[in-house]
C-alpha positions in Angstrom: -183.0 61.4 -99.0 -181.6 58.6 -101.2 -178.6 60.7 -102.0 -178.0 61.4 -98.3 -178.1 57.7 -97.6 -175.6 56.9 -100.4 -173.2 59.7 -99.2 -173.5 58.4 -95.6 -172.5 55.0 -96.8 -169.6 56.4 -98.7 -168.5 58.5 -95.7 -168.6 55.4 -93.5 -166.5 53.4 -95.9 -163.8 55.9 -96.6 -162.0 55.9 -93.2 -162.2 52.1 -93.0 -160.2 51.7 -96.2 -157.4 54.0 -95.0 -158.8 57.4 -96.0 -158.6 59.4 -99.2 -154.8 59.3 -99.6 -154.8 55.5 -99.5 -157.0 55.2 -102.6 -155.1 54.7 -105.8 -158.1 54.1 -108.1 -161.9 53.6 -107.9 -164.2 51.5 -110.1 -167.3 49.4 -109.8 -169.0 46.5 -111.5 -172.6 45.3 -111.1 -172.3 44.6 -107.3 -168.8 45.6 -106.1 -166.9 48.8 -105.3 -163.4 48.0 -106.6 -160.5 49.9 -104.9 -156.8 49.8 -105.7 -155.1 50.7 -102.4 -151.6 52.1 -101.7 -151.4 50.3 -98.3 -153.5 47.3 -97.6 -152.6 47.2 -93.9 -154.6 50.4 -93.3 -157.9 48.6 -94.0 -160.1 47.8 -91.0 -161.6 44.5 -92.2 -163.6 43.8 -89.1 -165.3 47.1 -89.0 -165.9 47.1 -92.7 -167.7 43.8 -92.7 -169.9 44.9 -89.8 -170.9 48.1 -91.6 -174.6 48.2 -92.5 -175.0 47.8 -96.3 -171.8 45.9 -96.8 -172.6 42.4 -97.9 -169.1 41.1 -98.0 -165.5 41.8 -99.2 -163.4 40.1 -101.9 -159.7 40.6 -102.4 -157.5 39.8 -105.4 -154.0 40.7 -106.4 -155.0 44.1 -107.8 -158.1 45.4 -106.0 -160.0 45.4 -102.7 -163.7 44.8 -103.6 -166.6 45.8 -101.3 -169.8 44.0 -102.1 -172.7 46.5 -101.9 -175.3 44.9 -104.2 -176.8 45.9 -107.5 -178.1 49.5 -107.8 -176.5 50.5 -104.6 -173.0 50.3 -105.8 -173.7 52.5 -108.8 -175.1 55.2 -106.5 -172.5 55.0 -103.7 -169.4 55.0 -106.1 -169.9 58.6 -107.3 -170.4 59.8 -103.7 -167.3 57.9 -102.6 -165.2 59.4 -105.5 -166.4 62.9 -104.5 -165.4 62.3 -100.8 -162.0 61.1 -101.9 -161.4 64.2 -103.9 -162.6 66.5 -101.1 -160.4 64.7 -98.6 -157.3 65.0 -100.8 -158.0 68.7 -101.3 -158.6 69.4 -97.7 -155.6 67.6 -96.2 -152.4 66.9 -98.1 -150.9 63.5 -97.4 -148.4 63.1 -94.6 -144.8 62.4 -95.6 -144.0 58.7 -95.4 -140.4 57.4 -95.7 -139.6 54.7 -98.1 -138.5 52.5 -95.2 -141.9 52.9 -93.5 -143.7 52.0 -96.6 -141.5 49.0 -97.2 -141.9 47.8 -93.7 -145.7 48.1 -93.7 -146.3 46.6 -97.1 -143.7 44.0 -97.9 -145.2 41.1 -95.9 -148.7 41.8 -97.1 -147.6 42.1 -100.7 -145.7 38.8 -100.7 -148.5 36.9 -99.0 -151.1 38.4 -101.4 -149.0 37.6 -104.5 -148.5 34.1 -103.4 -152.2 33.6 -103.0 -153.7 35.4 -105.9 -151.1 36.6 -108.4 -150.7 33.6 -110.6 -150.1 34.6 -114.2 -153.2 32.7 -115.3 -155.5 34.4 -112.8 -154.1 37.8 -113.6 -154.5 37.3 -117.3 -158.1 36.1 -116.9 -158.9 39.2 -114.8 -157.4 41.5 -117.4 -159.4 39.8 -120.2 -162.5 40.2 -118.1 -161.8 43.9 -117.7 -161.9 44.2 -121.5 -165.4 42.9 -121.8 -167.1 44.1 -118.5 -167.6 47.7 -119.8 -169.4 46.2 -122.8 -172.1 44.5 -120.8 -174.6 47.4 -120.6 -174.7 47.6 -124.4 -175.0 43.8 -124.7 -177.9 43.8 -122.3 -179.7 46.7 -124.0 -179.2 45.3 -127.5 -180.2 41.8 -126.4 -183.5 42.9 -124.9 -184.3 44.9 -128.0 -183.4 41.8 -130.1 -185.8 39.8 -128.0 -188.6 42.4 -128.3 -188.1 42.5 -132.1 -188.3 38.7 -132.3 -191.6 38.7 -130.5 -193.0 41.4 -132.9 -191.8 39.4 -135.9 -193.2 36.1 -134.7 -196.6 37.7 -133.8 -196.7 39.8 -137.0 -197.4 43.0 -135.1 -195.9 46.4 -135.9 -194.1 45.3 -139.1 -193.0 48.8 -139.8 -191.1 49.0 -136.5 -189.3 45.6 -136.8 -186.5 46.8 -139.2 -185.7 49.8 -137.0 -185.5 47.5 -133.9 -183.3 45.1 -135.8 -180.9 47.9 -136.7 -180.8 49.0 -133.0 -180.2 45.5 -131.8 -177.6 44.5 -134.5 -175.6 47.8 -134.8 -173.5 47.3 -131.7 -172.9 43.6 -132.3 -171.7 44.3 -135.9 -169.0 46.6 -134.5 -168.2 44.9 -131.2 -164.8 43.9 -132.5 -163.8 47.6 -132.6 -164.9 48.1 -129.0 -163.0 45.0 -127.9 -159.9 46.2 -129.6 -160.1 49.6 -128.0 -160.6 48.2 -124.5 -157.9 45.6 -125.0 -155.3 48.2 -125.9 -156.4 50.4 -123.0 -156.2 47.5 -120.5 -152.8 46.2 -121.6 -151.1 49.6 -121.8 -151.4 50.6 -125.4 -153.1 53.5 -127.2 -156.8 52.6 -127.2 -157.6 54.1 -130.7 -154.8 52.1 -132.3 -156.2 48.9 -130.8 -159.6 49.8 -132.2 -158.2 50.6 -135.6 -156.5 47.3 -135.9 -159.5 45.4 -134.7 -161.7 47.3 -137.2 -160.0 45.5 -140.0 -161.9 42.3 -138.9 -165.3 43.8 -139.6 -164.3 45.8 -142.7 -166.3 44.5 -145.7 -163.3 44.8 -148.0 -161.5 41.9 -146.3 -163.6 39.7 -148.5 -161.1 40.4 -151.3 -158.2 39.2 -149.3 -156.9 35.6 -149.6 -155.5 33.8 -146.6 -154.6 30.1 -146.3 -156.1 29.5 -149.8 -159.5 31.0 -149.2 -161.2 34.4 -149.1 -161.7 36.0 -145.7 -165.1 36.9 -144.5 -166.0 40.2 -142.7 -166.2 39.4 -139.0 -164.2 36.2 -139.3 -162.5 35.6 -135.9 -164.9 37.8 -134.1 -164.1 39.1 -130.6 -161.3 36.6 -130.2 -159.6 37.9 -133.3 -160.1 41.4 -132.1 -158.6 40.6 -128.7 -155.5 38.9 -130.3 -155.1 41.7 -132.9 -155.2 44.4 -130.3 -152.8 42.6 -128.0 -150.3 42.3 -130.9 -150.8 46.0 -131.6 -149.9 46.8 -128.0 -146.7 44.9 -128.3 -145.7 46.5 -131.6 -146.5 49.9 -130.2 -144.4 49.4 -127.1 -141.5 48.2 -129.2 -141.8 51.3 -131.4 -141.8 53.5 -128.3 -138.5 52.1 -127.2 -136.6 52.3 -130.5 -138.2 55.0 -132.7 -136.6 58.5 -132.2 -138.9 61.0 -130.4 -138.7 63.4 -133.4 -140.6 61.0 -135.7 -142.5 58.9 -133.1 -145.8 60.6 -133.8 -145.6 59.5 -137.4 -143.7 56.2 -137.3 -145.2 54.5 -134.3 -148.9 54.6 -135.2 -148.1 53.7 -138.8 -146.0 50.7 -137.9 -148.4 49.6 -135.3 -151.4 49.5 -137.7 -149.3 48.2 -140.6 -147.6 45.3 -138.8 -150.5 44.3 -136.5 -153.0 44.7 -139.4 -151.1 42.5 -141.8 -150.6 39.8 -139.3 -154.3 40.0 -138.5 -155.3 39.7 -142.1 -152.9 36.9 -143.0 -153.0 34.9 -139.8 -155.0 36.0 -136.8 -158.4 36.2 -138.6 -158.1 32.7 -139.9 -156.8 31.2 -136.7 -159.3 33.0 -134.5 -162.1 32.0 -136.8 -161.1 28.4 -136.4 -161.0 28.7 -132.6 -164.4 30.5 -132.6 -165.9 27.8 -134.7 -164.5 25.1 -132.4 -165.9 26.9 -129.4 -169.4 27.0 -130.9 -169.3 23.4 -132.2 -167.9 22.1 -128.9 -170.6 23.9 -126.8 -173.5 22.6 -128.9 -171.9 19.1 -129.2 -171.4 18.9 -125.4 -175.0 19.7 -124.6 -176.4 17.6 -127.4 -174.5 14.5 -126.4 -174.2 14.8 -122.6 -176.5 17.6 -121.8 -177.7 16.4 -118.4 -174.2 15.5 -117.1 -172.7 18.7 -118.6 -175.4 20.8 -117.1 -174.8 19.2 -113.7 -171.1 20.0 -113.8 -171.5 23.5 -115.2 -174.3 24.4 -112.8 -172.5 22.9 -109.8 -169.2 24.6 -110.4 -170.3 28.1 -111.3 -170.8 29.5 -107.8 -167.1 28.9 -106.9 -166.2 30.8 -110.1 -168.4 33.7 -109.0 -166.9 33.6 -105.5 -163.4 33.9 -107.0 -164.5 36.5 -109.5 -163.4 34.3 -112.4 -166.8 34.0 -113.9 -166.1 37.1 -116.0 -163.5 35.2 -117.9 -166.3 33.3 -119.6 -167.6 36.5 -121.2 -165.5 36.1 -124.4 -167.0 32.6 -124.8 -170.5 33.8 -124.3 -169.9 36.7 -126.8 -168.4 34.3 -129.4 -171.5 32.1 -129.1 -173.8 35.1 -129.5 -171.9 36.2 -132.6 -172.3 32.7 -134.2 -175.8 31.7 -133.4 -177.5 34.7 -131.9 -177.5 33.4 -128.3 -175.3 31.6 -125.8 -176.5 28.2 -124.8 -174.3 28.2 -121.7 -175.8 31.1 -119.8 -179.2 29.6 -118.9 -177.4 26.6 -117.5 -174.9 28.6 -115.5 -177.8 30.8 -114.2 -179.0 27.7 -112.3 -176.2 28.2 -109.8 -178.0 31.4 -108.7 -181.2 29.4 -108.2 -179.5 26.9 -106.0 -178.1 29.8 -103.9 -181.6 31.3 -103.5 -183.0 27.9 -102.4 -180.1 27.5 -99.9 -180.7 31.0 -98.5 -184.4 30.3 -98.0 -183.5 27.1 -96.1 -181.1 29.0 -93.9 -183.9 31.5 -93.2 -186.3 28.7 -92.1 -183.7 26.8 -90.1 -182.6 29.8 -88.0 -185.9 31.5 -86.9 -184.2 33.2 -84.0 -181.2 34.7 -85.8 -182.7 38.1 -86.6 -179.4 39.5 -88.0 -178.9 36.7 -90.5 -182.6 36.6 -91.5 -182.5 40.4 -92.1 -179.5 39.9 -94.4 -181.3 37.2 -96.3 -184.4 39.3 -96.8 -182.4 42.2 -98.1 -180.3 40.1 -100.5 -183.1 37.8 -101.8 -184.5 40.3 -104.4 -181.0 40.5 -106.0 -180.7 36.8 -105.8 -183.9 36.2 -107.7 -182.6 38.5 -110.4 -179.4 36.4 -110.6 -177.0 38.6 -108.6 -175.5 36.0 -106.2 -172.7 37.9 -104.5 -174.8 39.3 -101.6 -176.1 35.9 -100.7 -172.7 34.2 -101.2 -170.6 36.6 -99.1 -173.3 37.5 -96.6 -174.9 34.1 -96.0 -173.7 30.8 -97.5 -170.0 31.1 -97.8 -169.3 32.2 -94.2 -171.4 29.3 -93.0 -169.5 26.8 -95.1 -172.0 23.9 -95.6 -174.8 26.0 -97.1 -172.4 27.0 -99.8 -171.8 23.4 -100.8 -175.5 22.6 -100.7 -176.2 25.7 -102.8 -173.8 24.3 -105.4 -175.8 21.1 -105.3 -179.0 23.0 -106.1 -177.3 24.7 -109.0 -176.1 21.3 -110.3 -179.7 19.9 -110.2 -181.1 22.9 -112.1 -178.2 22.7 -114.6 -178.9 19.0 -115.2 -182.6 19.7 -115.8 -181.9 22.4 -118.4 -179.1 20.3 -120.0 -181.3 17.3 -120.3 -183.7 19.2 -122.7 -180.7 20.3 -124.8 -179.8 16.6 -125.0 -183.4 16.0 -126.2 -183.0 18.5 -129.0 -184.5 21.7 -127.4 -181.7 24.2 -128.0 -182.1 27.7 -126.5 -179.9 30.4 -124.9 -179.6 34.0 -124.0 -179.2 36.7 -126.6 -177.1 38.8 -124.2 -174.9 38.4 -121.2 -175.1 40.1 -117.8 -178.6 39.4 -116.4 -179.5 36.1 -114.8 -182.3 34.6 -112.7 -185.7 36.1 -113.6 -184.0 38.9 -115.5 -182.9 36.4 -118.1 -186.5 35.7 -119.3 -186.7 38.6 -121.8 -183.4 37.5 -123.4 -184.2 33.9 -124.1 -184.3 32.6 -127.7 -184.0 29.2 -129.4 -184.9 26.8 -132.1 -187.9 25.4 -130.4 -189.8 28.6 -130.0 -190.0 31.2 -127.2 -192.8 29.5 -125.2 -191.0 26.2 -124.8 -187.7 28.0 -124.0 -189.4 30.0 -121.3 -191.0 26.9 -119.8 -187.8 24.9 -119.6 -185.8 27.8 -118.1 -188.6 28.4 -115.5 -188.6 24.6 -114.7 -184.8 24.7 -114.2 -185.1 27.6 -111.8 -187.8 25.7 -109.9 -185.6 22.6 -109.7 -182.6 24.7 -108.5 -184.7 26.5 -105.9 -186.1 23.2 -104.6 -182.9 21.2 -104.7 -180.9 24.0 -103.0 -183.6 24.3 -100.3 -183.9 20.6 -99.6 -180.1 20.0 -99.6 -179.5 22.9 -97.2 -182.4 22.2 -94.9 -181.4 18.6 -94.3 -177.6 18.7 -94.8 -176.5 22.3 -94.5 -176.1 22.4 -90.7 -174.5 20.4 -87.9 -176.2 20.3 -84.5 -173.4 22.5 -83.2 -174.0 25.1 -85.9 -177.7 25.2 -85.2 -177.0 25.6 -81.5 -174.5 28.5 -82.1 -176.5 30.3 -84.8 -180.1 29.9 -83.8 -180.0 32.8 -81.4 -181.8 36.1 -81.2 -178.6 38.0 -80.6 -178.5 40.8 -83.2 -174.7 40.8 -83.5 -174.5 37.1 -84.5 -172.1 36.9 -87.4 -172.0 33.7 -89.5 -168.4 34.2 -90.3 -167.5 33.6 -86.6 -168.9 30.0 -86.8 -166.5 27.3 -88.0 -168.0 25.7 -91.1 -168.7 22.0 -90.9 -166.6 21.3 -94.0 -163.4 22.7 -92.4 -161.8 26.1 -91.9 -160.6 26.3 -95.5 -164.1 27.0 -96.7 -164.3 30.1 -94.5 -161.1 31.5 -95.8 -162.0 31.3 -99.5 
């Protein structure tokens, strides 16, 4: 029955995005079905947003993203891929002239580029694409590390602890290789060459190499060094492809790629990336130790807009660097407070609009994911279309972030041993210098503050009288996106 439901959802989506021949590529993340489209004008946005199960849509320069929620997207995507293949096999594409394609796509393409295709945003998205496939392994190894820590601290099952330590640490010890592989793949190089160059960073023999007057250390530079090394390898490989004769390309290109990029990595990138990584770790801990409450307020308050724009994934290299250095990232528990503010805001909307059955149903279906830290369903289905509740949700996140940041300022340092989960799902991943119990208590307190502040701010300041009049109706087709947000129309267009 579940498979039939997922296939039905996929079948409903496919014609609304232009049919099988309009799909260039298909992928998904934790909550979104990501589609690259040949012709954006063929998408029926209105019908797509109204489709049951669709929590919202997000568009960037490269993909059209349909928010389906955690769990659901992983089950719908294979069905969608199967339907696309079946549709292409059953009906070949109709011939379209170049003039028709240009006429349909030119205006949309230019407008979309002007809005989203800044070099900085595109680069951040591509860097995020390098790290997103690594998240499942980071989560699994992080939870195992947390379990092992509990066993070690309690003295139970001492024979099992070394095995769990190996399971938890094996991936992290070689993460540079995976980063190099994914970087080369994302930026148009040969993945195995990117991995080969990045592997130099974790090779124990680099301890015998002198650079800048000192011996290198295995792992020096971490994921940032691997990213830079693989990017260099991609450029060297592309240069070789242009100038090396085809007859010797298979021998010369890989050799020069590894040789040139490898030497530059050993005698430059490892040292420089190591300095940058150290600076990131030092700055994060210094920021929270000196101005923890204020820093937490700013980080917790601004994170929802980053999630809304899809730029939060650009923080993954920073989180990963902090985990490499100290075993946990101090930033993630603070950023997770944004999700708490979003949950509190959604609960306030639920209470303030008792007659709006459609919106209340959306909130009830999205709250479980919200408690687990997946904020997109509530953002795109509830707060962002309404406008003001999105701002008050950010206020709730700021309050929770300030609470957690204050304890860092008081000397209680803790963080998450992995990235990906948030909300309640982050509890098994917490670790710190003050012990597990205190870390859990502070994080739980921060969530409570975020819930409460988001609820109170939204309940009292999240609606104008006109919004309450328009939205508090029992009409089942009430759509919050049709109501002008009190903060101005720009909020609804984000």
